[in-house]
C-alpha positions in Angstrom: -5.8 45.4 -6.1 -7.3 48.9 -7.1 -10.8 50.4 -5.3 -13.5 48.0 -7.2 -17.0 49.5 -6.7 -17.6 47.7 -3.5 -15.0 49.9 -1.8 -12.3 47.8 0.5 -14.4 45.2 1.6 -15.1 43.8 -1.9 -12.1 44.3 -3.0 -11.0 41.7 -0.1 -13.8 39.3 -1.0 -12.7 39.5 -4.2 -9.1 38.4 -3.5 -10.0 35.9 -1.0 -11.8 33.8 -4.4 -10.2 31.3 -5.6 -11.2 32.3 -9.4 -11.2 34.9 -11.5 -13.3 38.0 -11.4 -13.5 40.6 -13.7 -15.3 44.3 -13.1 -16.7 45.9 -16.1 -18.3 48.9 -15.9 -21.3 49.2 -19.0 -19.0 49.9 -22.1 -16.7 46.7 -21.9 -14.4 48.4 -20.7 -12.6 46.8 -17.2 -12.9 48.9 -13.8 -11.1 46.1 -11.7 -9.1 42.7 -11.8 -8.3 40.5 -9.3 -5.0 38.3 -9.1 -6.7 35.5 -9.4 -7.3 36.1 -12.6 -3.8 38.5 -13.0 -2.9 34.8 -13.1 -4.8 32.6 -15.2 -4.2 35.1 -18.0 -0.3 35.4 -16.7 -0.5 39.3 -17.2 0.3 42.6 -15.2 -1.8 44.6 -13.9 -1.1 46.9 -15.9 -1.7 45.5 -19.1 -5.4 44.4 -18.2 -6.3 48.1 -16.5 -8.5 50.1 -19.1 -8.2 47.5 -22.1 -11.7 45.8 -23.2 -14.0 43.0 -22.5 -13.0 41.1 -26.6 -9.6 41.7 -25.3 -9.5 39.3 -22.8 -10.5 36.4 -24.9 -10.1 34.8 -28.5 -13.9 33.8 -28.6 -15.0 36.9 -26.1 -18.4 36.0 -25.6 -20.9 38.8 -26.2 -21.2 41.2 -23.5 -25.2 43.0 -23.6 -25.8 38.5 -23.7 -24.2 39.3 -20.4 -25.7 42.5 -19.3 -29.0 41.6 -20.4 -29.3 38.3 -17.5 -27.3 36.4 -15.4 -25.9 33.4 -16.8 -23.2 30.6 -17.2 -20.6 31.4 -21.0 -17.8 29.4 -22.1 -14.8 31.2 -23.6 -11.7 30.6 -24.8 -9.0 32.5 -22.6 -5.9 33.8 -24.4 -3.0 33.1 -22.5 0.0 34.7 -24.5 0.7 37.4 -27.4 -2.0 37.7 -30.3 -2.2 39.9 -33.2 -5.0 41.8 -33.3 -5.0 45.4 -32.3 -7.4 45.0 -29.1 -5.7 41.9 -27.8 -3.8 42.5 -23.9 -0.1 42.3 -24.6 0.5 39.9 -21.1 4.1 39.5 -22.2 5.2 36.7 -23.2 7.1 35.5 -26.2 6.0 31.7 -26.1 3.7 30.4 -29.3 0.2 31.2 -28.6 -1.6 29.3 -26.4 -5.6 28.9 -24.9 -6.8 28.0 -21.9 -10.7 27.0 -22.0 -12.2 29.1 -18.8 -16.0 29.0 -17.5 -17.3 32.8 -17.2 -20.0 33.2 -15.4 -21.5 36.7 -14.8 -24.1 39.1 -12.8 -24.8 42.0 -12.5 -23.8 44.4 -9.6 -25.1 48.4 -10.5 -24.1 49.4 -13.3 -21.2 47.0 -13.7 -21.0 43.4 -15.0 -18.6 40.8 -12.8 -17.2 38.1 -14.3 -16.2 35.4 -13.2 -14.1 33.4 -14.8 -13.2 30.0 -13.8 -10.3 27.9 -15.3 -11.9 25.1 -17.2 -9.2 22.6 -17.9 -8.8 22.5 -13.7 -12.2 22.3 -13.6 -12.2 19.5 -15.5 -9.1 17.6 -13.9 -10.9 18.0 -11.2 -14.7 16.4 -12.4 -11.8 13.0 -13.8 -10.0 13.0 -10.5 -13.3 13.0 -7.8 -15.0 9.9 -11.0 -11.5 7.6 -10.5 -12.5 8.3 -6.3 -15.6 7.7 -6.9 -14.9 4.5 -9.1 -12.8 2.5 -6.4 -14.0 0.0 -3.8 -12.4 1.1 -0.9 -13.6 4.5 1.2 -11.8 7.1 0.5 -12.2 10.8 2.6 -11.0 14.0 3.3 -9.9 16.1 6.1 -8.8 20.2 6.0 -6.8 21.1 8.4 -9.2 22.0 11.3 -9.8 17.8 11.0 -13.5 19.2 9.1 -14.5 16.6 6.6 -13.7 18.1 3.4 -14.9 15.1 0.6 -15.8 11.4 0.8 -16.4 9.8 -1.8 -19.5 6.7 -1.8 -18.1 3.6 -1.2 -17.1 5.2 2.2 -20.9 5.3 3.2 -21.8 2.1 1.2 -19.2 -0.4 2.6 -19.1 0.6 5.8 -23.4 0.7 4.9 -23.7 3.8 6.8 -26.9 5.8 7.1 -25.6 9.1 5.8 -26.1 11.4 3.3 -22.8 13.0 1.6 -23.8 16.6 2.1 -24.5 15.7 5.4 -21.5 15.0 6.6 -19.6 16.7 4.6 -17.7 19.8 6.8 -18.5 17.7 10.6 -15.6 16.6 12.4 -14.0 13.7 11.7 -15.8 12.5 15.0 -19.3 12.4 13.3 -18.1 8.8 12.0 -14.9 7.7 14.1 -15.0 7.2 18.1 -12.6 9.9 20.2 -10.5 7.3 21.4 -9.8 6.1 17.5 -9.3 9.8 16.1 -6.6 10.7 18.5 -4.9 7.6 17.2 -5.2 9.1 13.6 -3.9 12.4 15.5 -1.0 10.7 16.7 -0.6 9.2 12.9 -0.8 12.9 12.1 1.9 13.9 14.1 4.1 11.1 13.1 4.0 12.4 9.3 4.1 16.2 9.8 7.5 14.8 12.1 9.3 12.4 8.8 9.5 14.8 6.3 9.9 10.6 4.8 7.3 8.5 5.4 4.4 8.9 3.3 1.5 6.5 4.9 0.7 5.3 8.3 -2.2 3.0 8.7 -4.1 2.9 12.3 -6.9 0.2 13.1 -10.2 2.4 13.7 -13.7 1.9 14.4 -16.3 3.3 12.3 -19.9 4.1 13.9 -23.3 4.6 12.0 -26.3 6.7 12.9 -28.0 4.4 14.4 -24.1 3.3 16.8 -23.1 -0.4 14.4 -19.8 0.1 14.5 -17.7 -1.8 12.2 -14.4 -2.3 11.9 -12.4 -0.8 9.8 -8.4 -0.2 8.2 -7.1 3.2 7.1 -4.0 5.0 6.0 -3.5 8.4 6.5 -1.2 10.7 3.6 -0.5 13.5 4.3 -2.0 17.3 1.8 0.9 19.3 0.2 1.1 22.5 2.1 2.8 25.1 0.3 4.4 27.0 3.2 5.1 23.9 5.2 2.4 22.8 6.8 -0.7 21.1 8.0 -2.9 21.5 5.5 -5.2 18.6 6.0 -5.1 14.7 5.4 -6.2 12.4 2.8 -7.7 8.7 4.6 -8.8 5.8 2.2 -10.8 3.2 4.6 -11.1 -0.3 4.0 -13.9 -2.4 5.8 -12.2 -5.6 7.5 -15.0 -6.9 8.9 -14.2 -10.0 6.9 -10.9 -10.4 7.6 -11.2 -10.8 10.8 -14.3 -13.2 10.3 -11.7 -14.9 8.2 -8.9 -14.5 10.7 -10.7 -15.8 14.1 -12.5 -19.4 11.4 -8.9 -19.3 10.5 -7.2 -19.5 14.1 -10.1 -21.4 15.2 -9.3 -24.2 12.7 -5.2 -24.1 12.9 -5.3 -24.4 16.9 -8.3 -27.7 15.7 -5.9 -29.0 13.8 -3.0 -28.7 15.2 -3.3 -28.8 19.0 -5.7 -31.5 18.9 -4.2 -33.8 15.3 -0.9 -33.0 17.2 -1.9 -35.3 20.6 -3.5 -37.7 18.6 -1.3 -38.6 15.8 0.9 -39.6 19.3 -1.5 -41.3 21.2 -1.4 -43.9 17.4 2.3 -43.7 17.0 3.1 -44.7 20.7 -0.3 -47.3 20.1 1.3 -48.3 17.3 5.6 -48.8 17.9 3.8 -50.7 21.0 2.2 -53.5 18.9 5.2 -53.2 16.4 7.3 -54.3 19.6 4.7 -56.8 20.2 3.9 -58.1 16.6 6.2 -59.5 13.9 6.0 -60.4 10.5 3.7 -59.0 8.1 2.0 -57.1 11.5 4.8 -55.7 12.5 5.0 -54.2 9.1 1.7 -52.6 9.7 1.9 -51.4 12.2 5.0 -49.3 11.7 4.0 -47.9 8.5 1.0 -46.4 10.9 2.8 -45.2 13.0 5.1 -43.2 10.5 2.0 -41.7 9.2 1.4 -40.3 13.2 5.0 -39.3 12.9 4.4 -37.3 9.7 1.2 -35.8 10.6 2.6 -35.3 14.2 5.6 -33.2 11.7 3.2 -31.3 9.9 1.0 -30.4 12.6 5.5 -28.9 13.8 5.7 -27.5 10.3 2.2 -26.3 10.7 2.8 -23.8 13.8 6.5 -22.7 11.3 4.7 -21.2 9.1 1.9 -19.9 11.7 5.2 -18.3 13.5 6.6 -16.2 9.7 3.5 -15.2 9.2 3.6 -13.2 12.3 7.3 -12.6 12.9 7.2 -13.3 16.0 11.7 -13.1 17.1 13.0 -10.2 16.1 15.9 -11.3 17.1 19.1 -11.9 15.0 22.2 -13.9 14.9 25.1 -15.1 13.3 24.2 -17.1 9.9 26.9 -19.6 10.8 25.9 -20.5 14.1 22.0 -20.5 12.5 23.5 -23.2 10.1 25.4 -25.0 12.2 22.6 -25.1 14.4 20.2 -26.6 11.5 23.5 -29.1 10.3 23.6 -30.5 13.9 19.7 -31.1 14.7 18.9 -32.5 11.0 22.6 -34.9 9.7 21.8 -36.3 13.5 21.4 -40.3 12.7 21.8 -39.9 9.3 25.3 -40.9 8.8 26.1 -41.0 5.0 25.1 -37.7 5.0 28.3 -35.6 4.2 28.1 -31.9 4.6 30.8 -28.9 3.3 29.5 -25.3 5.1 31.4 -21.6 4.7 29.2 -19.8 6.0 30.7 -16.3 7.1 29.6 -15.0 10.6 27.3 -12.8 9.6 24.5 -11.1 11.8 21.2 -11.9 10.1 17.3 -10.6 11.1 14.8 -12.7 12.1 17.4 -15.6 12.8 14.0 -17.9 13.9 12.4 -17.2 10.6 16.1 -17.4 8.1 16.7 -21.2 11.0 13.0 -22.1 9.2 14.2 -20.9 5.7 16.9 -23.1 6.1 16.6 -25.9 7.8 14.1 -26.4 5.2 16.4 -26.5 2.5 19.1 -28.5 4.6 16.4 -30.9 5.0 15.2 -31.4 1.8 18.7 -32.3 0.9 19.6 -34.8 3.0 16.2 -36.9 2.7 16.1 -36.5 -1.0 19.3 -36.4 -2.2 20.1 -40.2 -1.8 21.7 -42.6 0.2 24.6 -40.7 1.3 23.8 -37.1 -0.2 26.7 -34.4 -0.8 25.5 -31.0 0.4 27.7 -27.8 0.8 26.0 -24.6 1.8 28.5 -21.9 1.2 27.9 -17.6 1.8 29.1 -14.4 0.9 28.4 -11.3 1.6 27.5 -7.9 -0.6 26.9 -5.0 1.7 24.0 -5.3 3.2 22.9 -9.2 1.9 24.3 -12.6 2.5 23.8 -14.8 -0.8 23.5 -18.1 1.0 24.2 -21.6 -1.4 23.2 -24.6 -0.6 23.2 -27.4 -3.2 22.9 -31.0 -3.1 23.6 -33.8 -5.3 20.3 -35.8 -5.1 17.5 -35.9 -7.4 16.5 -32.6 -8.1 13.3 -30.8 -6.5 10.5 -32.4 -8.4 9.1 -30.6 -11.1 4.7 -30.9 -10.1 6.7 -29.5 -6.0 7.9 -26.5 -7.4 4.5 -25.3 -10.4 2.9 -24.7 -7.1 5.3 -22.3 -5.5 6.3 -20.7 -9.1 2.7 -19.6 -9.0 1.9 -18.7 -5.8 -0.9 -21.4 -5.2 -1.5 -24.9 -5.3 -4.3 -26.6 -7.4 -6.3 -30.3 -7.2 -3.2 -31.5 -10.2 0.0 -29.4 -9.2 0.4 -29.7 -5.2 3.0 -30.4 -3.4 3.6 -33.2 -0.7 4.1 -30.8 2.4 4.6 -27.6 3.8 8.4 -27.5 3.4 9.2 -25.0 0.0 6.1 -23.2 0.8 7.9 -22.4 4.6 11.1 -20.9 2.3 9.0 -19.7 0.2 7.0 -17.9 2.5 10.1 -17.2 5.5 12.2 -14.9 2.4 8.8 -13.0 1.2 8.6 -12.0 4.6 12.3 -11.2 5.2 13.1 -9.2 2.7 15.1 -11.4 0.4 15.6 -12.9 -2.8 15.1 -17.0 -3.4 16.4 -18.9 -6.6 16.3 -23.1 -7.0 17.6 -24.9 -9.8 17.2 -28.6 -10.4 20.0 -29.0 -12.8 22.3 -31.8 -11.8 20.9 -32.4 -8.7 19.0 -29.4 -6.3 21.1 -25.6 -5.9 19.0 -23.2 -3.6 20.4 -19.4 -3.7 18.6 -17.3 -1.2 19.2 -13.3 -1.0 18.4 -12.6 3.0 19.4 -9.2 4.6 22.0 -8.4 7.2 20.9 -6.9 10.8 20.4 -3.9 11.2 21.4 -2.6 7.5 18.6 -0.5 4.8 17.9 -4.5 3.7 16.5 -5.6 7.5 13.3 -6.2 7.6 12.6 -4.6 11.0 13.6 -1.3 9.6 11.1 1.3 9.0 12.7 2.2 5.6 13.1 -1.7 4.9 13.9 -3.0 1.4 10.3 -5.3 -0.7 12.8 -8.0 -2.5 10.7 -10.9 -4.5 11.4 -14.2 -5.5 12.3 -15.6 -8.9 11.9 -19.5 -9.2 
């Protein structure tokens, strides 16, 4: 910038602002402009120097008004060539376009300093802020020094934080998050900086109110874009997990009571019922055996509930060859079912999370064994395609009832549409957790097609760049 009316220090100040600045003399002649204004006009400094105020705008505000009082006016800035002789030639051949701007003016001795802001960008910022204010999750933005630049009202309301927004903006993040959690956030940010492909990191933090009340929250961190490749700051999305933690605790207690206590009590009932059946005969023996069957079914249901818990927790990350998994499943389920015929042709391909795969395949084969008739024939075939192994289990039974499939397709059960157990849910949930695909066809029996990720491949759920699949029932 050339020397302005206030000297070099004033020039440095003008160049530091993000808006365009124009300095005019009393006749409306341009004395100086900053680089931001040249960028907004897309013009060279030589083309602007000495031009008049009206030449800058398609609809220039009256200069006498600007000289009289401070004020904010609106104008439409011409950013390409204009036909009239007074217009600034920006050196462009494109069809004329116009950029709406806001002009704020202030007298400075014998000069007028006009600040020109792109209204398009301002309106876009306002629109973006309205979007941020409308979401339910708390959102904040930190600068490169860790100071809070922005926080939406939801972040304050959802966590019942007794802060005024203007009081917390400009403060360091430690004003609302304990130091140890800030350290965890710093580690997450460093991880994002080190991995250019990573989009976000999740951290569990505790948000503190001004009175010391602690609110557990789930924080998703992302980096702000930096033009120089450095660190420009971060954006965080906070979600209050108080209710989720309370619900998880309740479910754990209910699961323990129902699974553990029910299993133990039903084992006792089963034992007594079998003992009575051995002592009795006729209808009384049949009744005792029926009680034993029901008790045994409830015990088995408890085992399946434990399987669901393990699938959701993804406790086992070990891989195993698929042929070994299938062989073990077939041996366990066909024992005691002499009329069952099983043909197996499965490659020795390592599959990720073998415990989940075992549960999925086991429940598919179990369904075929138990519901395939007196002498079911089951075929199990597998083929590898790149990073996925396709496993097909088919039987010649009557097919899975539509009411069983309806609940799985809808993703929830209702009073009228519900399954008879957890078997199909284990299959559906297990495949989802593996990042695979599931397809069930009940035409002429039941054919279940499973797409399972190969261990170590790109689609392995244990990899950080995992692939997420879906299901198709």
